C-alpha positions in Angstrom: -8.3 -14.9 -9.0 -5.3 -12.8 -9.6 -1.8 -14.1 -9.0 0.5 -12.6 -6.4 2.6 -11.0 -9.2 -0.5 -9.4 -10.8 -1.6 -8.1 -7.3 1.9 -6.7 -6.7 1.9 -4.9 -10.1 -1.6 -3.4 -9.3 -0.4 -2.2 -5.9 2.7 -0.6 -7.5 0.6 1.0 -10.2 -1.9 2.3 -7.5 0.9 3.8 -5.5 2.3 5.5 -8.5 -1.0 6.9 -9.6 -1.7 8.1 -6.0 1.6 9.8 -5.7 1.3 11.5 -9.1 -2.1 12.8 -8.1 -0.7 14.0 -4.8 2.1 15.8 -6.6 -0.3 17.6 -9.0 -3.2 18.4 -6.7 -4.3 22.0 -7.3 -5.0 22.9 -3.7 -3.4 20.2 -1.7 -4.2 19.7 1.9 -0.8 18.5 2.9 -1.8 16.9 6.1 -4.7 15.0 4.5 -2.3 13.7 1.8 0.2 12.7 4.5 -2.5 10.9 6.4 -3.8 9.1 3.3 -0.3 8.1 2.1 0.7 6.8 5.5 -2.4 4.7 5.8 -1.9 3.2 2.4 1.7 2.4 3.1 0.9 0.7 6.4 -2.0 -1.2 4.7 0.4 -2.5 2.1 2.9 -3.4 4.9 0.2 -5.3 6.9 -0.8 -7.1 3.7 2.7 -8.5 3.5 4.0 -6.4 0.6 7.7 -5.5 0.9 7.9 -1.7 1.0 11.2 -2.1 -0.8 9.1 -2.9 -3.8 7.2 0.4 -3.7 7.8 2.1 -7.0 7.4 5.9 -7.2 8.4 8.4 -9.8 10.7 10.8 -8.0 10.4 13.3 -10.9 6.7 13.6 -10.2 7.4 14.5 -6.5 8.9 17.6 -5.0 12.0 17.2 -2.8 9.8 17.6 0.3 7.4 14.9 -0.9 10.3 12.5 -1.7 11.8 13.0 1.8 8.3 12.5 3.4 7.7 9.3 1.5 11.1 7.9 2.3 10.5 8.7 6.0 7.1 7.0 6.0 8.5 3.9 4.2 11.4 3.6 6.6 9.1 4.1 9.6 6.6 1.6 8.3 9.3 -1.1 7.9 9.8 -0.9 11.7 6.2 -1.9 12.4 5.7 -5.7 12.7 3.3 -7.4 10.3 0.4 -8.7 12.4 -1.7 -11.8 11.7 -4.9 -10.8 13.5 -7.1 -8.5 11.3 -8.1 -6.3 14.3 -4.4 -5.8 15.2 -3.5 -5.1 11.6 -6.2 -2.4 11.5 -4.9 -0.9 14.8 -1.4 -0.7 13.3 -2.8 1.1 10.2 -4.8 3.5 12.3 -1.9 4.2 14.8 0.5 4.8 11.9 -1.9 7.1 10.2 -2.5 9.1 13.4 1.2 9.3 14.1 2.0 10.8 10.7 -1.0 13.2 10.8 0.2 14.5 14.1 3.7 15.0 12.7 2.2 17.0 9.8 0.0 19.1 12.1 3.0 19.9 14.3 4.7 21.3 11.2 7.6 18.9 11.5 7.2 18.1 7.8 8.6 21.5 6.7 12.0 21.1 5.1 14.8 23.0 6.8 15.4 25.2 3.7 11.7 26.2 3.5 10.3 29.2 5.2 6.9 29.3 7.0 
């Protein structure tokens, strides 16, 4: 069984790999990426990982992706950590849907960008 430190390192590494792949996707479906990232962040939050420990390589992300990730992390920190598995899953699902709706409403477009 892996120690907490090893698990935390793996989670950090997984987040970094995911974000790098998001940043370099050839034909990104932005809303799908937002949905997947938000679900992963809330899953980490519900597992008890401090989102302050989330490592990401800002050089691998666009300015827009950096702002989105920071917004998701800040938003996720406001959600309580639940003890009941069903409630945890509901928190993950609700958070994912919320951010998907934000993306679909085009609120994720940076003010300096044009549509």
